N, CA, C and O atoms as a GROMACS GRO file, in nm:
protein
  356
    1MET      N    1  26.996  17.024  19.936
    1MET     CA    2  27.014  17.047  19.806
    1MET      C    3  26.873  17.037  19.720
    1MET      O    4  26.786  16.953  19.743
    2PRO      N    5  26.867  17.117  19.638
    2PRO     CA    6  26.730  17.107  19.564
    2PRO      C    7  26.748  17.006  19.454
    2PRO      O    8  26.863  16.975  19.420
    3ASP      N    9  26.643  16.951  19.398
    3ASP     CA   10  26.620  16.860  19.311
    3ASP      C   11  26.628  16.934  19.168
    3ASP      O   12  26.541  17.018  19.143
    4VAL      N   13  26.714  16.910  19.086
    4VAL     CA   14  26.708  16.989  18.947
    4VAL      C   15  26.711  16.885  18.831
    4VAL      O   16  26.800  16.800  18.821
    5VAL      N   17  26.609  16.899  18.746
    5VAL     CA   18  26.591  16.810  18.645
    5VAL      C   19  26.608  16.908  18.526
    5VAL      O   20  26.581  17.028  18.539
    6ILE      N   21  26.655  16.854  18.408
    6ILE     CA   22  26.680  16.938  18.294
    6ILE      C   23  26.623  16.832  18.186
    6ILE      O   24  26.666  16.718  18.202
    7TYR      N   25  26.542  16.848  18.089
    7TYR     CA   26  26.484  16.779  17.986
    7TYR      C   27  26.582  16.844  17.870
    7TYR      O   28  26.610  16.963  17.862
    8THR      N   29  26.627  16.748  17.787
    8THR     CA   30  26.736  16.833  17.698
    8THR      C   31  26.707  16.718  17.570
    8THR      O   32  26.635  16.618  17.568
    9THR      N   33  26.796  16.778  17.467
    9THR     CA   34  26.837  16.674  17.360
    9THR      C   35  26.985  16.704  17.350
    9THR      O   36  27.035  16.794  17.416
   10SER      N   37  27.054  16.627  17.268
   10SER     CA   38  27.213  16.638  17.266
   10SER      C   39  27.243  16.708  17.160
   10SER      O   40  27.360  16.747  17.161
   11TRP      N   41  27.179  16.740  17.068
   11TRP     CA   42  27.227  16.870  16.976
   11TRP      C   43  27.168  17.014  16.993
   11TRP      O   44  27.176  17.099  16.904
   12CYS      N   45  27.108  17.034  17.114
   12CYS     CA   46  27.056  17.157  17.134
   12CYS      C   47  27.158  17.266  17.219
   12CYS      O   48  27.190  17.240  17.335
   13PRO      N   49  27.203  17.382  17.155
   13PRO     CA   50  27.311  17.449  17.213
   13PRO      C   51  27.249  17.517  17.359
   13PRO      O   52  27.330  17.550  17.446
   14TYR      N   53  27.103  17.536  17.381
   14TYR     CA   54  27.055  17.606  17.478
   14TYR      C   55  27.037  17.507  17.604
   14TYR      O   56  27.024  17.546  17.720
   15CYS      N   57  27.039  17.368  17.563
   15CYS     CA   58  27.082  17.254  17.650
   15CYS      C   59  27.187  17.261  17.717
   15CYS      O   60  27.199  17.270  17.839
   16ARG      N   61  27.278  17.256  17.626
   16ARG     CA   62  27.444  17.263  17.680
   16ARG      C   63  27.459  17.372  17.755
   16ARG      O   64  27.518  17.362  17.863
   17ALA      N   65  27.414  17.484  17.715
   17ALA     CA   66  27.440  17.634  17.808
   17ALA      C   67  27.354  17.613  17.933
   17ALA      O   68  27.395  17.663  18.038
   18ALA      N   69  27.240  17.544  17.933
   18ALA     CA   70  27.180  17.521  18.067
   18ALA      C   71  27.265  17.435  18.174
   18ALA      O   72  27.297  17.468  18.288
   19LYS      N   73  27.292  17.323  18.106
   19LYS     CA   74  27.388  17.244  18.174
   19LYS      C   75  27.502  17.290  18.240
   19LYS      O   76  27.546  17.255  18.349
   20SER      N   77  27.551  17.387  18.149
   20SER     CA   78  27.687  17.460  18.211
   20SER      C   79  27.657  17.568  18.296
   20SER      O   80  27.750  17.617  18.359
   21LEU      N   81  27.542  17.615  18.308
   21LEU     CA   82  27.531  17.705  18.420
   21LEU      C   83  27.499  17.650  18.555
   21LEU      O   84  27.524  17.703  18.663
   22PHE      N   85  27.435  17.526  18.533
   22PHE     CA   86  27.412  17.463  18.699
   22PHE      C   87  27.555  17.383  18.723
   22PHE      O   88  27.593  17.354  18.836
   23ALA      N   89  27.619  17.355  18.620
   23ALA     CA   90  27.738  17.305  18.656
   23ALA      C   91  27.849  17.415  18.730
   23ALA      O   92  27.916  17.389  18.831
   24ALA      N   93  27.850  17.541  18.654
   24ALA     CA   94  27.930  17.626  18.717
   24ALA      C   95  27.889  17.668  18.842
   24ALA      O   96  27.965  17.729  18.917
   25LYS      N   97  27.775  17.640  18.871
   25LYS     CA   98  27.722  17.678  19.022
   25LYS      C   99  27.736  17.563  19.120
   25LYS      O  100  27.701  17.568  19.238
   26ASN      N  101  27.788  17.466  19.062
   26ASN     CA  102  27.821  17.322  19.139
   26ASN      C  103  27.677  17.269  19.193
   26ASN      O  104  27.661  17.239  19.311
   27VAL      N  105  27.576  17.260  19.097
   27VAL     CA  106  27.455  17.228  19.135
   27VAL      C  107  27.439  17.081  19.042
   27VAL      O  108  27.445  17.078  18.919
   28ALA      N  109  27.420  16.972  19.123
   28ALA     CA  110  27.382  16.844  19.051
   28ALA      C  111  27.246  16.833  19.007
   28ALA      O  112  27.152  16.851  19.084
   29PHE      N  113  27.231  16.803  18.877
   29PHE     CA  114  27.122  16.785  18.819
   29PHE      C  115  27.099  16.638  18.744
   29PHE      O  116  27.193  16.569  18.703
   30THR      N  117  26.971  16.604  18.734
   30THR     CA  118  26.948  16.498  18.657
   30THR      C  119  26.914  16.545  18.497
   30THR      O  120  26.848  16.647  18.479
   31GLU      N  121  26.947  16.488  18.416
   31GLU     CA  122  26.930  16.523  18.268
   31GLU      C  123  26.852  16.406  18.193
   31GLU      O  124  26.891  16.292  18.169
   32ILE      N  125  26.737  16.464  18.165
   32ILE     CA  126  26.646  16.347  18.067
   32ILE      C  127  26.656  16.405  17.942
   32ILE      O  128  26.627  16.522  17.921
   33ASP      N  129  26.705  16.313  17.841
   33ASP     CA  130  26.718  16.333  17.681
   33ASP      C  131  26.603  16.278  17.643
   33ASP      O  132  26.575  16.159  17.655
   34VAL      N  133  26.521  16.378  17.589
   34VAL     CA  134  26.383  16.334  17.515
   34VAL      C  135  26.396  16.316  17.350
   34VAL      O  136  26.292  16.312  17.283
   35ALA      N  137  26.499  16.307  17.300
   35ALA     CA  138  26.510  16.313  17.148
   35ALA      C  139  26.472  16.168  17.127
   35ALA      O  140  26.385  16.154  17.041
   36LYS      N  141  26.508  16.073  17.176
   36LYS     CA  142  26.446  15.924  17.119
   36LYS      C  143  26.357  15.858  17.183
   36LYS      O  144  26.341  15.738  17.162
   37ASP      N  145  26.275  15.938  17.284
   37ASP     CA  146  26.162  15.863  17.356
   37ASP      C  147  26.055  15.974  17.347
   37ASP      O  148  26.062  16.087  17.396
   38PRO      N  149  25.942  15.910  17.264
   38PRO     CA  150  25.855  16.045  17.263
   38PRO      C  151  25.783  16.023  17.392
   38PRO      O  152  25.734  16.130  17.428
   39GLY      N  153  25.757  15.922  17.481
   39GLY     CA  154  25.700  15.939  17.600
   39GLY      C  155  25.744  16.030  17.694
   39GLY      O  156  25.667  16.106  17.751
   40LEU      N  157  25.907  16.027  17.719
   40LEU     CA  158  25.946  16.141  17.789
   40LEU      C  159  25.930  16.279  17.729
   40LEU      O  160  25.919  16.376  17.804
   41ARG      N  161  25.928  16.291  17.614
   41ARG     CA  162  25.901  16.419  17.533
   41ARG      C  163  25.757  16.450  17.589
   41ARG      O  164  25.749  16.568  17.624
   42SER      N  165  25.646  16.380  17.606
   42SER     CA  166  25.539  16.372  17.619
   42SER      C  167  25.504  16.425  17.788
   42SER      O  168  25.412  16.501  17.815
   43GLU      N  169  25.585  16.376  17.872
   43GLU     CA  170  25.611  16.398  17.998
   43GLU      C  171  25.653  16.539  18.002
   43GLU      O  172  25.581  16.629  18.045
   44MET      N  173  25.763  16.556  17.958
   44MET     CA  174  25.794  16.714  17.951
   44MET      C  175  25.702  16.802  17.917
   44MET      O  176  25.695  16.908  17.979
   45GLU      N  177  25.614  16.772  17.809
   45GLU     CA  178  25.523  16.876  17.774
   45GLU      C  179  25.412  16.896  17.850
   45GLU      O  180  25.354  17.005  17.856
   46ARG      N  181  25.373  16.784  17.917
   46ARG     CA  182  25.266  16.760  18.039
   46ARG      C  183  25.314  16.855  18.144
   46ARG      O  184  25.242  16.943  18.192
   47LEU      N  185  25.427  16.835  18.173
   47LEU     CA  186  25.480  16.901  18.318
   47LEU      C  187  25.514  17.048  18.278
   47LEU      O  188  25.474  17.129  18.362
   48SER      N  189  25.571  17.097  18.181
   48SER     CA  190  25.607  17.236  18.160
   48SER      C  191  25.503  17.330  18.083
   48SER      O  192  25.507  17.453  18.081
   49GLY      N  193  25.409  17.248  18.019
   49GLY     CA  194  25.358  17.320  17.920
   49GLY      C  195  25.390  17.368  17.784
   49GLY      O  196  25.322  17.429  17.701
   50ARG      N  197  25.507  17.325  17.784
   50ARG     CA  198  25.598  17.368  17.677
   50ARG      C  199  25.653  17.255  17.570
   50ARG      O  200  25.658  17.136  17.597
   51ARG      N  201  25.685  17.302  17.468
   51ARG     CA  202  25.730  17.188  17.374
   51ARG      C  203  25.895  17.185  17.350
   51ARG      O  204  25.952  17.080  17.320
   52THR      N  205  25.956  17.296  17.366
   52THR     CA  206  26.100  17.337  17.347
   52THR      C  207  26.187  17.257  17.462
   52THR      O  208  26.152  17.238  17.579
   53VAL      N  209  26.298  17.219  17.403
   53VAL     CA  210  26.416  17.205  17.532
   53VAL      C  211  26.504  17.316  17.512
   53VAL      O  212  26.517  17.379  17.407
   54PRO      N  213  26.579  17.339  17.647
   54PRO     CA  214  26.560  17.272  17.765
   54PRO      C  215  26.434  17.309  17.842
   54PRO      O  216  26.367  17.408  17.815
   55GLN      N  217  26.406  17.227  17.936
   55GLN     CA  218  26.296  17.240  18.015
   55GLN      C  219  26.354  17.233  18.174
   55GLN      O  220  26.393  17.121  18.208
   56ILE      N  221  26.362  17.314  18.249
   56ILE     CA  222  26.422  17.290  18.351
   56ILE      C  223  26.293  17.309  18.496
   56ILE      O  224  26.198  17.386  18.510
   57PHE      N  225  26.348  17.200  18.582
   57PHE     CA  226  26.244  17.198  18.693
   57PHE      C  227  26.348  17.201  18.807
   57PHE      O  228  26.453  17.137  18.812
   58ILE      N  229  26.293  17.296  18.902
   58ILE     CA  230  26.370  17.288  19.053
   58ILE      C  231  26.271  17.242  19.173
   58ILE      O  232  26.182  17.316  19.214
   59ASP      N  233  26.294  17.125  19.219
   59ASP     CA  234  26.205  17.086  19.319
   59ASP      C  235  26.058  17.067  19.264
   59ASP      O  236  25.951  17.100  19.315
   60GLY      N  237  26.086  17.004  19.143
   60GLY     CA  238  25.960  16.982  19.069
   60GLY      C  239  25.847  17.106  19.010
   60GLY      O  240  25.733  17.091  18.967
   61ASN      N  241  25.926  17.227  19.024
   61ASN     CA  242  25.863  17.350  18.969
   61ASN      C  243  25.916  17.379  18.853
   61ASN      O  244  26.039  17.366  18.853
   62ALA      N  245  25.865  17.417  18.742
   62ALA     CA  246  25.905  17.451  18.625
   62ALA      C  247  25.954  17.601  18.617
   62ALA      O  248  25.889  17.696  18.660
   63ILE      N  249  26.078  17.608  18.558
   63ILE     CA  250  26.132  17.754  18.562
   63ILE      C  251  26.162  17.822  18.424
   63ILE      O  252  26.203  17.937  18.403
   64GLY      N  253  26.124  17.703  18.318
   64GLY     CA  254  26.144  17.750  18.189
   64GLY      C  255  26.259  17.682  18.129
   64GLY      O  256  26.310  17.577  18.166
   65GLY      N  257  26.292  17.757  18.030
   65GLY     CA  258  26.412  17.705  17.948
   65GLY      C  259  26.546  17.797  17.998
   65GLY      O  260  26.558  17.864  18.101
   66TYR      N  261  26.639  17.775  17.892
   66TYR     CA  262  26.785  17.852  17.919
   66TYR      C  263  26.747  17.989  17.949
   66TYR      O  264  26.748  18.022  18.068
   67ASP      N  265  26.717  18.062  17.871
   67ASP     CA  266  26.685  18.183  17.887
   67ASP      C  267  26.617  18.248  18.027
   67ASP      O  268  26.661  18.346  18.086
   68ASP      N  269  26.514  18.179  18.062
   68ASP     CA  270  26.459  18.181  18.179
   68ASP      C  271  26.539  18.166  18.306
   68ASP      O  272  26.528  18.231  18.409
   69ALA      N  273  26.623  18.064  18.275
   69ALA     CA  274  26.720  18.014  18.390
   69ALA      C  275  26.816  18.151  18.396
   69ALA      O  276  26.847  18.204  18.503
   70GLN      N  277  26.853  18.193  18.286
   70GLN     CA  278  26.966  18.301  18.279
   70GLN      C  279  26.928  18.431  18.341
   70GLN      O  280  27.005  18.510  18.394
   71GLU      N  281  26.789  18.444  18.328
   71GLU     CA  282  26.731  18.574  18.359
   71GLU      C  283  26.742  18.545  18.516
   71GLU      O  284  26.813  18.617  18.587
   72LEU      N  285  26.670  18.437  18.569
   72LEU     CA  286  26.686  18.420  18.710
   72LEU      C  287  26.837  18.441  18.757
   72LEU      O  288  26.865  18.527  18.840
   73ASP      N  289  26.913  18.378  18.712
   73ASP     CA  290  27.033  18.392  18.763
   73ASP      C  291  27.098  18.525  18.771
   73ASP      O  292  27.179  18.541  18.862
   74GLN      N  293  27.071  18.639  18.675
   74GLN     CA  294  27.105  18.749  18.655
   74GLN      C  295  27.046  18.852  18.774
   74GLN      O  296  27.107  18.948  18.822
   75SER      N  297  26.908  18.806  18.809
   75SER     CA  298  26.846  18.858  18.898
   75SER      C  299  26.867  18.844  19.046
   75SER      O  300  26.827  18.920  19.134
   76GLY      N  301  26.944  18.723  19.060
   76GLY     CA  302  26.985  18.662  19.178
   76GLY      C  303  26.891  18.550  19.258
   76GLY      O  304  26.906  18.486  19.362
   77GLU      N  305  26.793  18.556  19.161
   77GLU     CA  306  26.666  18.473  19.206
   77GLU      C  307  26.696  18.314  19.188
   77GLU      O  308  26.648  18.230  19.264
   78LEU      N  309  26.768  18.285  19.094
   78LEU     CA  310  26.817  18.137  19.084
   78LEU      C  311  26.877  18.094  19.200
   78LEU      O  312  26.836  17.993  19.256
   79ASP      N  313  26.992  18.176  19.253
   79ASP     CA  314  27.056  18.137  19.371
   79ASP      C  315  26.955  18.109  19.485
   79ASP      O  316  26.960  18.004  19.550
   80VAL      N  317  26.865  18.204  19.507
   80VAL     CA  318  26.755  18.195  19.600
   80VAL      C  319  26.662  18.040  19.596
   80VAL      O  320  26.635  17.968  19.692
   81LEU      N  321  26.637  18.025  19.496
   81LEU     CA  322  26.562  17.890  19.447
   81LEU      C  323  26.659  17.780  19.478
   81LEU      O  324  26.612  17.691  19.550
   82LEU      N  325  26.779  17.765  19.443
   82LEU     CA  326  26.876  17.662  19.458
   82LEU      C  327  26.930  17.657  19.610
   82LEU      O  328  26.997  17.563  19.653
   83SER      N  329  26.894  17.766  19.685
   83SER     CA  330  26.949  17.762  19.809
   83SER      C  331  26.841  17.671  19.911
   83SER      O  332  26.880  17.615  20.013
   84ARG      N  333  26.717  17.669  19.869
   84ARG     CA  334  26.605  17.617  19.942
   84ARG      C  335  26.624  17.474  19.930
   84ARG      O  336  26.662  17.414  19.830
   85SER      N  337  26.585  17.413  20.071
   85SER     CA  338  26.610  17.298  20.063
   85SER      C  339  26.487  17.199  19.998
   85SER      O  340  26.373  17.243  20.005
   86SER      N  341  26.506  17.087  19.943
   86SER     CA  342  26.394  17.013  19.869
   86SER      C  343  26.313  16.957  19.983
   86SER      O  344  26.368  16.928  20.089
   87PRO      N  345  26.173  16.939  19.962
   87PRO     CA  346  26.094  16.867  20.033
   87PRO      C  347  26.154  16.722  20.076
   87PRO      O  348  26.198  16.631  20.006
   88GLY      N  349  26.139  16.734  20.217
   88GLY     CA  350  26.176  16.598  20.295
   88GLY      C  351  26.330  16.562  20.299
   88GLY      O  352  26.382  16.451  20.312
   89SER      N  353  26.393  16.692  20.283
   89SER     CA  354  26.541  16.661  20.302
   89SER      C  355  26.589  16.726  20.456
   89SER      O  356  26.705  16.713  20.494
   0.00000   0.00000   0.00000
């Protein structure tokens, strides 16, 4: 199972949509709320090169935000990324 991390804030509708997308696919993910921790937001920006939430990572690779994940899902590429094993598993 790939390692999925989603950087979020609690009030972001796109964050909720991203979490729902992965939940609907029965994919476990780690949620990191950056709203109250500037250090976590800085980490997200450094890793993704973006300032907006959500930011989604699959096995450490940034795939972008919800719109990007939805586009990958519609093309079938998200399932391909999710079907790959994470390193060391």
